[in-house]
C-alpha positions in Angstrom: 28.5 14.0 -30.7 30.4 14.6 -27.5 33.6 16.6 -28.1 36.8 15.7 -26.3 39.5 18.4 -25.9 43.2 17.8 -26.3 43.6 18.9 -22.6 41.1 16.3 -21.5 43.0 13.5 -23.3 46.3 14.7 -21.8 44.7 14.8 -18.3 43.3 11.3 -18.7 46.6 10.0 -20.0 48.4 11.6 -17.0 45.9 10.2 -14.5 46.3 6.8 -16.1 50.1 7.1 -16.2 50.2 6.7 -20.0 52.8 8.4 -22.1 51.4 9.7 -25.4 53.3 10.8 -28.4 52.2 13.9 -30.2 51.0 12.0 -33.2 48.8 9.7 -31.0 46.7 12.5 -29.5 44.4 13.4 -32.5 43.5 9.8 -33.4 42.8 9.1 -29.7 40.5 12.1 -29.5 38.5 10.8 -32.4 38.4 7.3 -31.0 37.2 8.6 -27.6 34.5 10.7 -29.3 33.3 7.6 -31.2 33.1 5.6 -28.0 31.2 8.3 -26.1 28.9 8.7 -29.1 28.2 5.0 -29.1 27.7 4.9 -25.3 25.1 7.8 -25.7 23.2 5.9 -28.3 23.2 2.8 -26.1 21.9 4.8 -23.2 19.1 6.3 -25.4 18.1 2.8 -26.5 18.1 1.5 -23.0 16.0 4.5 -21.8 13.5 3.7 -24.6 13.4 0.0 -23.8 13.1 0.6 -20.0 10.3 3.1 -20.6 8.4 0.6 -22.7 9.0 -2.2 -20.2 7.3 -0.2 -17.5 4.1 -0.1 -19.5 4.1 -3.9 -19.9 2.3 -3.6 -23.2 2.7 -6.2 -26.0 1.2 -4.7 -29.1 1.6 -7.8 -31.2 -0.3 -10.4 -29.3 -1.5 -11.3 -25.9 0.8 -13.6 -23.9 -0.7 -17.0 -23.4 0.9 -19.7 -21.3 0.6 -23.1 -22.9 1.7 -26.4 -21.5 3.7 -28.6 -23.9 4.3 -32.3 -23.9 8.1 -32.5 -23.9 8.2 -36.1 -25.0 6.0 -35.3 -28.1 8.4 -32.5 -29.1 11.5 -34.7 -28.5 9.9 -37.4 -30.7 10.0 -35.0 -33.7 13.7 -34.2 -33.1 16.1 -35.5 -35.9 18.4 -36.7 -33.1 18.1 -36.9 -29.4 19.9 -38.4 -26.4 17.7 -39.1 -23.5 15.6 -36.0 -22.8 17.9 -33.7 -24.8 18.2 -32.6 -28.4 21.5 -33.4 -30.1 22.9 -30.5 -32.0 26.2 -29.8 -33.8 29.1 -28.8 -31.6 29.9 -25.1 -32.0 32.6 -24.7 -29.4 35.7 -26.8 -29.6 37.7 -27.9 -26.5 41.2 -26.6 -26.4 
């Protein structure tokens, strides 16, 4: 885990023109350390994924391009409108 010092937090606060109370510093140090720890884990995962992507290896199956008849698929849909599937609305208009 990346360690953040009290001085670093105060320097960042000063550069950001943020006034900190004494009781806010320690919780802020912990929060910043958690954020940096999470960012490091994301960077590690990204590095692993990008390394695997360069190999272009699919260990599960070979990729095969298949043509599909869109009309045949749409005929099996419970509800359709023209060439589209009708699905429940998940985003409401404001």
